[in-house]
N, C-alpha and C positions, 0 to 999 in steps of 0.2 A: 504494500500500500504506500503510495507516495502523495505528497502534498503538491497540488498544482499551483504554479506561480506564473504570473505574467502570461496567462493564456487569454488572448483576445478572441472573441467569438461573436458571431451573429446569433440571435435568439429567435426561435419560432414562437416562444411564449414566455411566461414568467416575467413579463415586464411589469413595471409599476402601472397603476391604473392610468397614469398619464402617458404611458408608452415609453417611459424612460428606462433603458436597459441597464443603468448604472448599478443598481442594487444587484441585479442578476449577475452582472459581470464581476462584481466584487465577491459574491458567493461562489461563482465558478472559479475565480482566480485563487481562492483560498480553500478550495475543496480537496477532498481526499479521493483518490482513485481506488476503485474496487472492481475487479473484472474489467469490463468495458465501459463502466459508468463512473460518474463522479458524484460525491455526496458532500453535503454541508448541512448545517443546522441554522435555520433562520430564527434567531432569538427574538426578533421583533414580533414575529407571528407564531412563535413557539411550534415550529414544524420543521421536519427534515425536508431537504430538497434533493432530488436526484436529477442529474443532467445526463442526457443521452445524446451521443453524436448521431445526427441524422444522416450522416454520410454524404451530405451535400454542402458542407461548410457551415452548417448551423447546428446549434445545440437546442434540444428541447428540455426545458427545465420544468419540473412539476413537484407539487407537494406530495409527500409520502407519509402515511400513517406509520407510527412506530409500533403498532400492535402486531402481534404474531411475528412472522419472519420477514416482514417487508423491508427492514433495515438490517444489514449484516451486523453481527455483534462486533466485528472489528471496527465498524464505523461508530456504532453506539458507544463503544468504549472510549472514543476520541472526544466525546462531548458530554457535558452534563446539561441539564435542562435550561440553564441560563446562557448557553451558547459558548461557555468557556471551553477552550481546546486543551487537550492533555497531550 
């Protein structure tokens, strides 16, 4: 698992309600990779976010519930619920 830094991307979703991708870019740039996806925790909205490469130069980011096995334990162990990274 690696921390993604300086990863600039276009987004197909997960933009601010105003359409501003700044928050999504920050979440992606500081995300952790697991398999082919990238994960982060959006502390403002108290939800995990998974980014998937759409294979066309864009990333699709979406909220993921932490119930069940939706979030790999390796990712959950990196965050507590206030978004602090370990």
